[in-house]
Steps between C-alpha positions, in 0.01 A plus 500: 500500500589565135528880550707449816740273312535747211557789744758293686686422176496868395635603839777240475595621149521859625705403804746288300553768235386273218221741408771761432670256263170451320454878467857540368441226244179670390684829443734323257211322328305826464812651339516229234761271654477121525535391861607171652567392854618197686850475358733362760869521573743375761607761754861391545550728801225330700503170309128498436257531215343840431241629260514807273186710556464648151655432162362753252585488130436743218591420140545765233560407137600749231348388172471631149239304312575133553865557596588506870800729562529481876359289777549661840400349832483689827488296821437620853554261789333656801495434869202646685566585862246565772608726780340713766798733467599701192788393282760764424712494184829686534599682188848552370537810288753436230682692235280514185763299315438209737123505441521338160360159598416364158690244298592287800127439552493294182523159658453307181547623146475283191565618143519870580629706206780633723661465839273572801718796600397670173142516628598665829422859399142413406437264790637727772253776412222302666708332768335523845832612646527780245136605543521509881847651512604272783578140581366308801790405724317326783166430664392500860177416683447809715 
């Protein structure tokens, strides 16, 4: 009976897509991120409670000796979807000038030695939009 119960639970996890969430969380963990789950929010469109699948956090501090010069936090809130059909992301090719996604990604900045816009040139070099050369403009389950 014990093996049957375990097999039944595994099958249910696969069917529900939860095992995919667990694999996605493990990818973040293996890459050095801290991972949490179970954060909830109110879906105002459907007036019901929902749960965020993954909240991954990575902290990078720039130190020199005992002095901490920067404390940077990266957060990824992820929704894992299970589908029998592929998801298609539509790209929007843009003029290179419009691919500078950088300073506006600084959501919170405290005690920076300058205005966030001054950091744009450095930040945009590693921007996903700049690296890919395109911006996602829509998704569709095909």
